[in-house]
N, C-alpha and C positions, 0 to 999 in steps of 0.2 A: 807411980804412974796412974792417972785417972782412967777408969774404964767406963765406956758408955753402956748403960743398961741395955739388955736385949730389946726391950720394947721401943727404946729410942732409936736403936739401929734399924728396926723394921720400919719405924715411922719415917726415918730419913730416906731409906731406900724407896719407899712409896712416893715420897715427895719428889725424888729425882725422876721417877717414871711418869709422873703426872703429865708433863709436856708431851711425851711420846704418845701416851694413851689419847690425849686430847687431839693430837695431829691425826691419828688413825681414825678417830671418830669423825673428824671434819672431812677427811678424804672419802670415807665411806658414804657420808651424807651427800657429798657433792656428786659422786658417781650415781647414786640412787636418783638424785634430782635430775641429772642429765638424762638418765634412762627414761624417766617419765615424760620429759619435755621433748623427746625426739619426735619430730613431725611425721605423721603418717601420710604417705603419698595417696593422692586421690585423683580421679579423673571424672569429668562430667560427660565424656563421650566414650563410646565403645570403640576400641582399637580394632583395626582389621587384622585378620590372621597373619597376613604377610608383614604388617607393621609390628605385631607382637613378636614374630620370629626375628624380625630385624633388630628389635631392641634386645632380645635375648642373646643374639649371637653377633652383634655388631663388632666389627674388628676382624672377623675371619676373612672377609673381603672388605676393602675400604671404599672410600668415596669415589675413587677412580672407576670402580665397578658398578656404581649406582647406589651404594649405601647413602642414606640421607640423615644428617644430624638433625637435632631438634630445632624447631623454629625457622625452617627454610620456607620461603615463599616463592611464588612463580616468577619473581623478579630477580632471583639470585643466580645470575649468569655464571658465577664462579663454581657452582655446584654441577658436576657432570650430569647428575640425574635430571636437572632442569635444562642445562645447556644443550643436551643431546636429544631433547624432545623434538618431534616433528615441528618445523617452523610455523606451520599454519595452526597446529594445535596450541603451541605456545602463545601465538598471537591472540587466539580466541580466549585463552586462559587469562592473559593479561588484561584484555578488554573487560572480561567479566570481573576480574579482581578489582579493577579500578572502579567499576560501578558498585560492586559489593561494598567497597570501603566507604562509599558515600552513605551506606546504611549501617555502618559500624561493624561490618563483617570482613574478616581477613581470611584469605584462602591460603592454607598451609599445604605444602607438599610432603606427604608421608612416603611416597615412592613415585618414581617417574621412569626414566630410561634405566635399563639394567643390562649389564653385560651377560652373555650366555652363561658364564661361570657363576655369576651371582644368582641368576634365575635357577640354574640347576641346584645350587645350594639351598635356595628357598624351597624348591620342590622336595629335595631329600628331607629337609627339616619338617615339611608339611606331612610327608608320609610317616615320619617318626611320631609327629604330634597326633595325627588322626588315626594312625594304625593300619592304613591300607592305601594303595595307589588310587583306588576308586574314590575314596572319601577325600583324599588330598586333591584330586582333580577338580573337585567342586570349588576349590579355593585358589589353587596355585597351578598355573600351566607349566608345560615344559619349555625349555629354551627354544625349541623349534616352532612352537605355536604361540608363545606369549606375545601380545602386542606391546608389552613393556620393552622387550628386547629391540624391537624396531623403532621405539620412541613414540608409539602411537597411543599410549595409555598413561594415565596418571591416577594415583590414589591421593585423595584430598581430605583434609580435615580443617577445622574440627566439626562437631555436629552442627553448629550454626551455619558453617559454610556449605555443608552438604544439603542442609534444609533450604538454604537460599538457592542453591543450584537446582534443586528439584523443582523449584518454581520458575526460575529464570534461565536455567542453563540452555534450553532450546533456542532462546533468542540469540545465542552466540554459537549455536551448533554443537554445544556440549551436552552429551547424553550419558545417563547412567545405562550401562549395558546389561548388568546382571542384577536381578532382584535381590539376591542375597549379599550384594556388595554395594551398599549405598555410597561408598567412597570412590568407586572405580568409574572414571569418566573417559570417554573417547570422543573424537571429533566426527560429527555427522553433519556435513554442511547442508544437506537437504532439510534438516530439522528447523532451520531458520524460517522456512516457508511452510513446511508440512508438519512440524512437530517431530519429536523423537520417535523412533520405531519401538515396537513392543519389546519389552525386556525379556531376556531369557531367565528362566528360574535360577539357573547357575551356569557355570562355564561348560559343563558337560553337554548342554543343549546347543552350544554354539558350534556351527559347522566348521568354523576355522580351527577348532580344537581337535578335529577328527583326522587331521593330516598325519 
């Protein structure tokens, strides 16, 4: 019986393993390439604190409570956060959005009407985020005082939309109320003739928040 020399046996075993080694190398290279090609998220606008909280905890309470998915505009009646806004506010928003679109600007709704439960959730999350009730109050009201719960306020994006509204919003009665919240707009019909009222530094200066 012929016997294969030890050196030949080792060579044969190595040859049998070559396809396996090659496959492992290819898989590793593919994984590494995908890792480097993963896109990094970016944003050209600054998100509001309530919008950031909404994105972080979306799903705890759903759209029926006022949570807003991405890409919603003031014309999306099927979204409760839009449909439950005050009719006059919604009318003004749509008039403004129509004119803004002529200038290539689209008004997106980051938040609108909210249920009391959703508002309370946002307030609790703001306290956790900012570390105290006092600091949270500068950004998120309680369910008993928030104009979002009554459908009288809307948070808009993106930055080009808020920039456009800062120049033209008063023509529609749409006013920024708080200096620290360039996204937060409410209806002030007197603004059409007299201009928007002076802004509060933040919500803690708003008498409505002292109830």
